[in-house]
Every structure is written in C-alpha cells, then in structure tokens.
N, C-alpha and C positions, 0 to 999 in steps of 0.2 A: 092485535088484529091477525086473524088466520090468514095465511097465504092461500090465495085461490089457485088450485092446481088444474092441471089438464092431463086427460089421458086420451091420446090421439094416435092409435095405431096407424102406422104408415105402410101398409102392405099393398103392393101394386104390381101387376104384370111381371111376376117372377122375382121381384126384389122387395125386401122388407127393410125399412128404414127405422131404427129404433134409437132414439137419442137419450142418453143419460140426463138426469136433471134433478130438479128440486121442486117440491110442491108443499113444503111445510115452512113454518117460521124459522126452524133450525136449519133449513136448507139441506136436508139429507139427500144425498145422491141414491139413486135407484134405478133399476131397470137394465135391460140387456143392450148389448152394443150393436152398431150397424152390421148387418149380415145380409148376404145375398145367396140364396140356395142355388143349386145347379139348375140349369134351364130344364124345364119339364119337357117330356116328350110331346110331339104334335097331338093335339086334341085334349091336353089337360085343360081344366077350366075352373078348378076350385081355388079359393082364396089361400093365400099363404099364412101359416100360423106363425106366431112369434116364438122363435127358439129360445132356450135358456142357455146363456153363454156367461163365461167369466167376465168380470169387469175388466176393461182395458186400462192401459197406463194412460194418466192424464190428470186433470184436476177439476174439482167440483166448483160449484157456485159458492159454496160456503167457504172454500179455500181462498177463492178469489176475493170475496168480501172480507175475509181475515186479513188478507194481504193489504187490502185498502186501508183498513182500520189501524194497521201497524204504522203506516208511514205516509199516509197522504197529506201534503202540506196544507190543504185547505182545512182539514180536520185539526191539525196542530194550531192553525191560526184561530179557529173557532174556539178551541180550549183556552188559548191566551186571551182571547176576547171576554170569555166568561170570567176568568181571574181578574182582568181589568175592571170589569163592571162590579165584582164583588168589593174590590179595593175602593172604588168610587163611592160605593154605598157606605162603606166604613168611614170614609172621609167626609161624606155628606152629613153624618150625624155627629160630628165633632164640634165642640165649642171652639171660638177663636182663641188663639194663644194669649196669655197675659203679657203685658208690655212693661218692660223696665226702662225708666228714664232717670238720668242722674245729671247734676250739674255742679260745678264748683266755680266760685268767684273769689278773687284775691285783689285787694286794692293796691294800687301802685303809688299811693300818696296818703293824704289825711283820710282817715277811714274811722267809721264807728263799729266796723266788724271785729271780731276776734282776731287776734294776730295769726291764728291758723288760716283765717279766711272763712268763706261762708260755703258750705257744701249741702246739697239736697238730694235725696233718693227717693223714688216712688215705684209702685206697681199699680198698674190699671188692668182691670179684668172686666170684660163685658159680660154681663149677667143675662142669659137668655131666658128671659121671662116668659115670652109667648110660645116657646116649644118648636120655634123654626127648625132647629136642627133635627128633631124628631120627625117632624113632617118631611123634610128634605130627604131624610134616611129611608122613610117609607116609600117615597117616590122613587128614589135609587134602587130600593130593593125590589120593586116591581119591574123596573128597567132591567135588573139583572135576571129576573126570571124570564123576561121577555128575550134577552140575549141567549139564555140557555134554550129556550124554545127554538130561536133562530139556529142555534148550533145543532139541535137535534132535527130540525128540518133539512139543514144542509147535509148531515149525515145520511139522512134517508134518501134526498136527492142524488147524492154521489152513489149510494148503494143501488138505487134504480138505474142510474147510468150505467153503472157497471154490469148489472143484470141484462140490460138491453144490449150492451156491447157483447157480453157472454153469449147470449142467444144468437145474435147476429153473425158472431164467428162461428158458433156450431153450425148454423144454417150455411155459411159460405163453405165450410169444410164439407158439409153434405153435398151441396151443389158441385164442388169439385169433384167428389166421388162419383156423382152421376156422369160427369163429363168424362173422367177417366174410363168408366166402363163403356161408355159410348164410343170412345175411341178404340178400345179393345174390340167392341162388336164390329165396328166399321173396318178395322184391319183384318179380322177374320172374314168379313164379307169380301173385302178386297181381294184376298187370297181365292175365294170362291169364284169371284167374277174373273179374275186373270187366268185362272185355270180353264174356264169355260171359253174364254176369248182365245186363249192359247190353243185350245183344242178346235178352233173353229165353230164352236157351238153358240157363239154370241158375238155380236158386232163390237168393234173397237170403241163405240159410243159408250157401251156398258162400262168399260174400264175407266174411260174419262169421267163419266157421271160419278162412279163410286169414288174416284180419286178426288173430285171436287167436294163430295160430301166428307171425305175423311179429312181433307185440308181445312174445311170449315169447323169439324169437330176439334181438330187440334188447335185451332185458333181460339175456339170457345174455351178449351181446356186452359190455354195461357191466360185468358181473361179471368177464368175462375181462380187461378193461382194468384193472380194480382189482387183480386177482391179478398182473398184469404189474408194476403199480407197487409192490406189496408184494414181489414177488420181486426187483425192482431194489434196493429197500431192504435186503434180506437179502444181496444180493451186495455192496452198498456196505459193509455192516456187516462182512462176511467180509474183504474186501479192505483196508479202512481208508482213510485220508485220500488216498492215491494214486489212488482210484477215479476222481478227476475226470480222469485222464489217458486213461481208456477211453471211446471214442466209438462210437456206433451200438449195434447188437445182438450178442449172443454168436454166435460162429461155431462150432458144435459139431456133430461127426459121430457120430450113433447108428448109423452105417452101417459100422462097422469091427469086424470080430471075428476076430483071429488065435486060433488053437486054444487053448482053456483048458487050462493045465497040469493033469495028473493030481494028485489030491489028496495021493497019496504023495510027490510032488515038491515040492508046496507044503509040506507038513508038515516035510520034510527041510530046507528052506530057512527055515523059521519062526523058529527061534532066533536065526539070524544077522542078522536085520533088526529085531527088536523093540527099540526104544529104551527102553521101560519096564523090559525085562528087563535090558538092559545097565546102566541106572541101579541097579536093585536088586542087581545083582551088584557094582557098584562100592560101593554103600553097604554091602554085607556085608563087602567087603574093608576098607573104612574102619572098620568096628566091629571086625574082627579086629585091625587095627593099634592101634585104641584099647585093645585088651586089653593089648598090649606097653606102650603109653604108660602105663596104669594101674599096671601091675606096676613099671615103672621109676620111677614118681613116688613110691614108697614110701621108697626110699633114693635120690634123684636125684644126689646129689653133695655136695660140701663148699664152704663158704665160705672164702675166703682173704683176710686183711686185712695190708696194708702201710702202716705209719705212721711219723711222724717228729714229734718234739717238741723245743721249745727253751725253756730258762729254768726248768727244774724247780729248779735251783740256780744260782747266778751262773755264766754262760758254759756251762751244761750243755747238751749236745745229745744227743737220744735217737733211736735207730731201733728199729723193732719189727715183728715179724711174728706173726699169729695165724690160727688157723682156727676155723670153726664147722661143727660136725658134727650134722646133724639125727638125732634118735633116734626111730625108728618104734616107739614104746611105746603111743601112744594110737591113732594112725591107722596101721594096718598094711595098709591097702588092702583091709579086710574090706568095705568099701562099694563102692568104685570098681571093683575087679577083677570081682566078680560082675555087677555093673551092665553092664559092658562086654561080658562073656561073655553075658548075656541079650540084649543089643541084637544082637550078632553072630548069635545063634541065631533072633531074630526076623527079621532081614533075610534070612537064609539061607531061613527058611520063606516069607517073601514072595515071594523069587525063585521058589521051587517052585510057589507058588499061581499066579504069573503064567503058568508054563509050562503047567500043567494047565488053567487057564482058556482060554488062547490056542489049545491044541489042539482043544478042544471047540468054542470059537466059530469056529475055522476050518472044522471039519467042518460046522457048521450053515450058515455063510455060503457055503461051496462048494456045499453042497446045495441052498440057495435059489437061488443064480445058476443052476445047471444047470436046476432047475425053471422058472425064469422064462424062461430062453432056450428051453427046449423049448416052453412056452406060447406065447410070441411066434411061434416058427417055425411051430407047428401053426395058429395063428390066421391068420398071413399066408398059409400055404398053402390054408386054407379060403376066405380072402377073394378068392383069385385067381379063383375060379369065378364070382364075381359080375360081371355086366355092367357094363362101364365106362359104358355109355350108359343106365344105369338111370333117371337123372333126365330125360334126353331122352325115354326110352320113356314115362315117366310123364306128362310134359307133353303128349306126342302122344296118348296114351290119353285124357287128360282132355279135350283139344280135340274128339276123335272120340266123346266120351260113352261110351267103353269103360270108363273109371274114374271112381269118385266123387271128390269133394274130399278125402275122408278118406284114401283110397288115395293121392292125390297128396301130401298132408301126410305120411302114413306113409313114403312113398319118401324125402322130403327127410330126415325124422327119422332113418330107418335109415341113410341115407348119412352123415348128421352123426355119429351115435352110433359107427358103425364106424370112422370116422376118428379120433374121440377115443379109442376103445378102443385103436387101434393106437399111438397117441402114448403113452398110459398104459402099455400093456405094455412099449414100448421104453424109457420113462423108468425104469420099475421095474427092468428088466434092467440098464441102465446104472448105476443106484444100487446095485443088489446087487453089480455088479462093483467099485464103489468100496468097498463094505463089505468085500469080500474082502482088498482091498489095505489098508484100515484094520487088519484084524486081522493081516495079515502084518508090518506095520510098527509095531504096537503104538500106533496113533494113534487109539483110541477115544475 
C-alpha cells in the first residue's frame, strides 16, 4: 500500500514553516527545515518562497519506526504468540502416545503358577482411523495464520501510533517556535513603546498594555514548552525502550502531497490490505475445520493392544492381541458439532461486519481528508495577500503616531494567530491522511 503523502507549503506573513517528513512506504525524509526570512520592508506584499537549506540534526520517521521494531515489548509478545500457535498446530496433528502396562503376580501359598510367578506386559496404541488429528491440525494451522495476521495488525497499529505521535511532536515544536518568535517580537515592541513613553510621546497606558501582551506571550511559550515535553513522552511511549537511540527533533515534511487516489480505487484495494479481515477469515476457516474435527471425534478410531505373559502355568508363555472400540452411544457429537458450526457462522458474520464497517469508515476518512486539504489550500491562498511586512509596518506606524498601541498589539497577535492556524490546518490534514491509511490497513 503506497503511503499517501502531502505537500502543503506553510508560507505566511513573513515566515515560512517547512517540516521534514515522510511520504513513501520507505519513509524517506525530505524537504527543507524551518526558516524565517528577515522582515520585509513596509509595503512588501509577495508570498515567501521556500528556501533550499541543509538538513538539520534530528531523526526521521523511518528511524523512529525502526527503533520501535527493535525493541517494543508488544511486538516481542506478538512474535512469541505466533511461535506458540505454530507449536499448538504441531501438537494438534499428533496421535496419542502408546501406553505400556505390565503386571506381576506371585502366589504366597498353594499355586498352579510357575515358581517364577506370573508376569504380563502389553502395549496399547489408539489408531486414528477417522483422521481427527489431521483435521485438528488444519484448524490449528488456520488459527496460526490468524495469529500472524493479528501480529501484523498490531505492528501496523503501533507504527501508526508512532507516526501520529511523531507528527504531533513536530507540530508542538513548530508551535513553540511561533511562540518564541512572538515573544521576541513583543520584546522589541516593548522597547519601542517604552522609548516613546520615556520621551513623553506616548501615555503610560501604552507601556502597561504592551507589558500585558508580553507577559501573556511568555506564558503561552511556557505552555508550548510543556506541550513539547508531553508530546515527547507520547512518542517515547509509542516507540518503546529504543527511543533513547533517537536524537534531536523530528524531521517531518508536511510539504509533500502526491495526488490522492480516487475513492473507488481505495475501495477496490481495501480488502487486500486489512489485517483484521484476514485474521477473521482465517478464524472462520479454522472454525470450519473444527466442524470436521468434531464430526470425526465421534468415532475417531480403535485401540489395539499387543501383550505377552509368562508363568500362568509352569513354563507357560502367552501372546495376545486385543482391540478397544469406542461406542458413540452417549456422546454422538450432538454438542460438539453444532457448537463448531455456530462458531464458524459467527466468524463468517464477523468478517462480513468488518467489510461493511471498513467501507463506511473509508468513505468518511476520505471525505474528511479531502475537506481538510481543501480548507488548508484555501487558507493558504487567502494568506498570500497579507503583507509580509505587516509587523514592520505596524512598528513604523506606531513610531510615527499613526497607529495606537492596541493596533500594534493586534498586528502581532494577528500574525501569531495566522501562523498557528496554518500549523493547525497542516497537522489536521496530515493526521487525516494517516487515518485513511489506518482504515485501508485495518489498524484502527
């Protein structure tokens, strides 16, 4: 299944946000790093182009997923479950062991036995004439394949969890960057305002108002740093113990968008990729084989005994053979066979339910992704008309007493909010794309 990629440039109001990332199945990192050009002079109004820069220090999604595969305990448990199921399948196909029985009798008084006494020994083996072990093995082998599909589904779910945590951490770091730049902007504005207040060119209110805005921006930066710490913890939880091998910040690209496949194409490929559907189908096959096993267990075979004895009379040696035949008079399979048929019916219905739900979820996830992409593209186009020198214009206007301090603060806040909105829309579109792939691969 090809990974649906996204190419969503984040150029807005004098700042360009470009996140490294992954848009192919091999999870190759590409794209330039976060950059912000110098403020444009007043009156500039063209959109910012994405500069070519060297890759920063950090780790890619591919590296995060490799670390997860190396040491996540749940993946280790899944592999152990597969080995256990394979061993169970081997055990299910084996005949019962032969039984050895022996006895010895010696008289304590008058006897007709040999002076040695009387000893017997025999071996009994149950002969599986109905082929019940083979039927049990086929059922267990289907269950093993279902366990393998469960393990593959778990691996994909964990990978998607790690990808979502990876994207969320990249987004939180980007939001923190916006907050840091806003604090720097307001610190510069604070110096401008205090200089005018000190020169008697502006009232003390202006200094108080910009101080309040600066305090709020610093508090928001503290929240952003806390959110980054929490997002790192979420990624560490998703990746597992090997997360210690990852250094730096995530390198993720929200800026790559191959064409989204048509819904009809995705629906056509849906059933071929869902691990939960494969697991349900294998369990349905296991249940059908269990019907045959239950039917054959009604009269599974006969027991054969070979024995020998010595001393029944002086120097008497005996050889014997016998059979044991089970009589299906009480248990005729009236419980096991209907139960096996009911389990097969239930597993068939479960597989059908997965198909129905998967198609509807894919419809919804595809529609959501299209809408989120459209929203992002529209917002990006609308933001292109905003002057890249808005902050410089506002500062110059305040110096020249053409703008009030409230208008100055509003310019900074609007710029700040617009950048955060762009990040939010890009993240939502990226996570919606992950949701589509989750549905396609049955990894919800």
